[in-house]
FILUMPA-472178 format. One record per residue (C-alpha): residue number from 1; x, y, z. Coordinates in pm, whole numbers. Layout:
BEGIN
[NUM; [X; Y; Z]] ...
***
This chain:
BEGIN
[1; [-7103; 10316; 3403]] [2; [-6982; 9906; 3542]] [3; [-6682; 9806; 3459]] [4; [-6631; 9400; 3504]] [5; [-6296; 9440; 3597]] [6; [-6033; 9183; 3696]] [7; [-6064; 9299; 4089]] [8; [-6474; 9217; 4038]] [9; [-6454; 8867; 3911]] [10; [-6242; 8745; 4192]] [11; [-6513; 8909; 4426]] [12; [-6756; 8734; 4238]] [13; [-6534; 8417; 4206]] [14; [-6488; 8479; 4607]] [15; [-6848; 8458; 4628]] [16; [-6918; 8125; 4429]] [17; [-6690; 7937; 4680]] [18; [-6808; 8085; 4982]] [19; [-7172; 7954; 4835]] [20; [-7028; 7645; 4723]] [21; [-6891; 7620; 5070]] [22; [-7213; 7695; 5273]] [23; [-7472; 7467; 5029]] [24; [-7202; 7168; 5066]] [25; [-7351; 7054; 5436]] [26; [-7689; 7073; 5322]] [27; [-7611; 6852; 5018]] [28; [-7440; 6611; 5186]] [29; [-7706; 6518; 5458]] [30; [-7991; 6518; 5129]] [31; [-7772; 6270; 4963]] [32; [-7667; 6067; 5265]] [33; [-8045; 6035; 5372]] [34; [-8218; 5985; 5002]] [35; [-7959; 5646; 5050]] [36; [-8022; 5297; 5172]] [37; [-7776; 5105; 5413]] [38; [-7612; 4943; 5118]] [39; [-7461; 5275; 4978]] [40; [-7457; 5456; 5284]] [41; [-7163; 5222; 5372]] [42; [-7066; 5098; 5008]] [43; [-6990; 5436; 4888]] [44; [-6825; 5778; 4875]] [45; [-7029; 6061; 5146]] [46; [-7026; 6285; 4862]] [47; [-7159; 6017; 4595]] [48; [-7490; 6077; 4461]] [49; [-7752; 5822; 4530]] [50; [-7711; 5538; 4256]] [51; [-8093; 5497; 4383]] [52; [-8263; 5766; 4545]] [53; [-8512; 5583; 4816]] [54; [-8720; 5743; 5067]] [55; [-8682; 5424; 5288]] [56; [-8550; 5605; 5577]] [57; [-8811; 5908; 5575]] [58; [-9030; 5628; 5599]] [59; [-8868; 5458; 5917]] [60; [-8820; 5791; 6045]] [61; [-9216; 5866; 6028]] [62; [-9335; 5485; 6161]] [63; [-9109; 5498; 6512]] [64; [-9358; 5449; 6781]] [65; [-9266; 5529; 7143]] [66; [-9043; 5795; 7293]] [67; [-8916; 5758; 6907]] [68; [-9221; 5888; 6748]] [69; [-9102; 6129; 6505]] [70; [-9448; 6230; 6356]] [71; [-9601; 6308; 6689]] [72; [-9327; 6491; 6778]] [73; [-9294; 6708; 6475]] [74; [-9667; 6827; 6546]] [75; [-9629; 6887; 6881]] [76; [-9368; 7125; 6754]] [77; [-9575; 7296; 6548]] [78; [-9840; 7359; 6778]] [79; [-9591; 7431; 7087]] [80; [-9420; 7668; 6835]] [81; [-9710; 7810; 6663]] [82; [-9896; 7913; 6968]] [83; [-9620; 8081; 7145]] [84; [-9525; 8257; 6868]] [85; [-9905; 8419; 6814]] [86; [-9870; 8479; 7205]] [87; [-9524; 8623; 7191]] [88; [-9676; 8859; 6935]] [89; [-9992; 8947; 7116]] [90; [-9887; 9026; 7436]] [91; [-9521; 9158; 7291]] [92; [-9595; 9435; 7112]] [93; [-9900; 9469; 7397]] [94; [-9633; 9544; 7610]] [95; [-9358; 9734; 7392]] [96; [-9641; 9986; 7329]] [97; [-9687; 10067; 7685]] [98; [-9418; 10093; 7732]] [99; [-9280; 10332; 7461]] [100; [-9620; 10530; 7455]] [101; [-9615; 10593; 7841]] [102; [-9696; 10921; 7987]] [103; [-9396; 10835; 8287]] [104; [-8995; 10859; 8097]] [105; [-8892; 10707; 8443]] [106; [-9131; 10444; 8462]] [107; [-9086; 10345; 8071]] [108; [-8770; 10343; 8168]] [109; [-8719; 10146; 8427]] [110; [-8952; 9940; 8270]] [111; [-8779; 9825; 7947]] [112; [-8463; 9745; 8141]] [113; [-8641; 9521; 8401]] [114; [-8735; 9344; 8046]] [115; [-8372; 9344; 7956]] [116; [-8279; 9227; 8216]] [117; [-8498; 8899; 8157]] [118; [-8306; 8870; 7822]] [119; [-7956; 8871; 8011]] [120; [-8024; 8558; 8304]] [121; [-8027; 8250; 8163]] [122; [-8378; 8036; 8197]] [123; [-8208; 7744; 8379]] [124; [-8147; 7988; 8673]] [125; [-8505; 7978; 8741]] [126; [-8561; 7624; 8659]] [127; [-8635; 7438; 8999]] [128; [-8887; 7706; 9108]] [129; [-9074; 7702; 8769]] [130; [-9119; 7353; 8736]] [131; [-9273; 7370; 9155]] [132; [-9474; 7634; 9048]] [133; [-9592; 7469; 8690]] [134; [-9628; 7177; 8860]] [135; [-9835; 7297; 9103]] [136; [-10064; 7532; 8842]] [137; [-10047; 7154; 8642]] [138; [-9896; 7296; 8326]] [139; [-9584; 7036; 8303]] [140; [-9699; 6714; 8077]] [141; [-9896; 6938; 7819]] [142; [-9886; 7144; 7542]] [143; [-10082; 7413; 7658]] [144; [-9872; 7440; 7957]] [145; [-9541; 7463; 7742]] [146; [-9719; 7718; 7533]] [147; [-9738; 7932; 7819]] [148; [-9406; 7882; 7997]] [149; [-9214; 7903; 7644]] [150; [-9414; 8279; 7624]] [151; [-9345; 8371; 7965]] [152; [-8917; 8264; 7912]] [153; [-8938; 8452; 7561]] [154; [-9190; 8758; 7683]] [155; [-8885; 8991; 7733]] [156; [-8731; 8958; 7495]] [157; [-9035; 8999; 7281]] [158; [-9094; 9332; 7449]] [159; [-8744; 9488; 7416]] [160; [-8777; 9413; 7071]] [161; [-9102; 9567; 7016]] [162; [-9034; 9950; 7220]] [163; [-8726; 9959; 7050]] [164; [-8959; 9970; 6741]] [165; [-9229; 10166; 6804]] [166; [-8956; 10425; 7011]] [167; [-8886; 10503; 6648]] [168; [-9247; 10518; 6485]] [169; [-9367; 10856; 6526]] [170; [-9678; 10908; 6637]] [171; [-9846; 11145; 6416]] [172; [-10063; 10823; 6259]] [173; [-10241; 10749; 6618]] [174; [-10284; 11153; 6639]] [175; [-10461; 11076; 6256]] [176; [-10707; 10803; 6404]] [177; [-10769; 10983; 6721]] [178; [-10897; 11227; 6574]] [179; [-11111; 11050; 6321]] [180; [-11273; 10893; 6667]] [181; [-11090; 10563; 6713]] [182; [-11042; 10371; 7005]] [183; [-10689; 10296; 7193]] [184; [-10800; 9923; 7073]] [185; [-10853; 10052; 6692]] [186; [-10542; 10252; 6727]] [187; [-10341; 9976; 6791]] [188; [-10532; 9686; 6591]] [189; [-10506; 9858; 6283]] [190; [-10290; 10126; 6264]] [191; [-10024; 10070; 6489]] [192; [-9986; 9705; 6466]] [193; [-9946; 9661; 6046]] [194; [-9694; 9937; 6059]] [195; [-9485; 9728; 6290]] [196; [-9477; 9428; 6016]] [197; [-9061; 9439; 6032]] [198; [-9080; 9381; 6393]] [199; [-9313; 9146; 6379]] [200; [-9118; 8924; 6132]] [201; [-8826; 8958; 6369]] [202; [-9005; 8823; 6648]] [203; [-9148; 8536; 6472]] [204; [-8872; 8425; 6365]] [205; [-8658; 8416; 6645]] [206; [-8823; 8313; 6896]] [207; [-8982; 8073; 6660]] [208; [-8619; 7909; 6575]] [209; [-8543; 7972; 6965]] [210; [-8862; 7767; 7052]] [211; [-8854; 7469; 6782]] [212; [-8478; 7425; 6883]] [213; [-8536; 7393; 7220]] [214; [-8467; 7051; 7414]] [215; [-8336; 7105; 7780]] [216; [-8715; 7243; 7872]] [217; [-8864; 7004; 7673]] [218; [-8719; 6744; 7824]] [219; [-8747; 6845; 8182]] [220; [-9144; 7015; 8198]] [221; [-9223; 6703; 7964]] [222; [-9055; 6402; 8072]] [223; [-9235; 6053; 8098]] [224; [-9528; 6249; 7926]] [225; [-9705; 6118; 7645]] [226; [-9622; 6489; 7467]] [227; [-9328; 6493; 7353]] [228; [-9139; 6805; 7125]] [229; [-8952; 6742; 6833]] [230; [-8546; 6787; 6933]] [231; [-8684; 6522; 7261]] [232; [-8807; 6233; 6980]] [233; [-8478; 6354; 6791]] [234; [-8271; 6216; 7055]] [235; [-8464; 5968; 7157]] [236; [-8492; 5783; 6799]] [237; [-8089; 5881; 6722]] [238; [-7992; 5764; 7083]] [239; [-8150; 5407; 6963]] [240; [-7938; 5393; 6639]] [241; [-7572; 5239; 6624]] [242; [-7478; 5381; 6286]] [243; [-7785; 5444; 6023]] [244; [-7649; 5780; 5893]] [245; [-7921; 5770; 5602]] [246; [-8212; 5783; 5924]] [247; [-7963; 6037; 6089]] [248; [-7988; 6250; 5836]] [249; [-8374; 6201; 5796]] [250; [-8420; 6320; 6082]] [251; [-8250; 6612; 6043]] [252; [-8435; 6693; 5716]] [253; [-8755; 6643; 5886]] [254; [-8663; 6865; 6173]] [255; [-8513; 7193; 5894]] [256; [-8813; 7237; 5695]] [257; [-9107; 7395; 5935]] [258; [-8846; 7668; 6050]] [259; [-8706; 7716; 5706]] [260; [-9128; 7737; 5572]] [261; [-9135; 7976; 5833]] [262; [-8835; 8184; 5747]] [263; [-8883; 8174; 5355]] [264; [-9272; 8316; 5477]] [265; [-9097; 8570; 5670]] [266; [-8754; 8647; 5571]] [267; [-8847; 8983; 5390]] [268; [-9026; 9152; 5749]] [269; [-8697; 8967; 5921]] [270; [-8467; 9195; 5697]] [271; [-8669; 9492; 5719]] [272; [-8654; 9471; 6091]] [273; [-8286; 9436; 6118]] [274; [-8252; 9699; 5862]] [275; [-8457; 9913; 6043]] [276; [-8334; 9805; 6417]] [277; [-7984; 9929; 6286]] [278; [-8080; 10272; 6140]] [279; [-8295; 10333; 6469]] 
***
């Protein structure tokens, strides 16, 4: 029988204090973004806005040129979404082949090769990668960035999928094979749906890394009209001096899509980590 003791109260209060510490920065950012210029400098940073205003968001979303936040937001959604879909498709296929290979030696060697691809930072290959991307016409376009991001993040996706596939029994696959299903049908209709926790993990991790990437977008999209949100934020914030309400407004705009993705896939994400730890 549960008893509410003094130690329970201490733990509960401690958790509430920790939660407040985590929420406080979000409260500060939202409060500042809803203030006008006069309130930003005339009131306490932690004070609620006396007359909440969306003028900061309007200024941010109507910027043009290299600081076009709305275009950057659209480009980031396209590039992140396209890259994540490619990672799920190619990473799951590669992980399935590696984990179900008839040659244990080849499977182990390939698995470690993808692991090396995770350990080595992609910045080491920036120059040859840029030369190759320029030759193939992949620079300065959204589709080119999707190809680049997919290649850069594919080792991580394959590594995660292969680990989950190894912990998945083959009973369902064998039953489907006896029923006359082809290999592609077995994978897409039987195996991949069972890997939804791994898919959620790949989607959130890959999406978060690609969404927040600044260096790759700055190098491979420099001088083009296609800019991602982090690059647009860089130019926009660089043009401001101390307009903190607009700076925090653009921070909120950049957080909303990735928070929406996490809220949508958080259950699978948590299941994915739990399954990985169990394995």
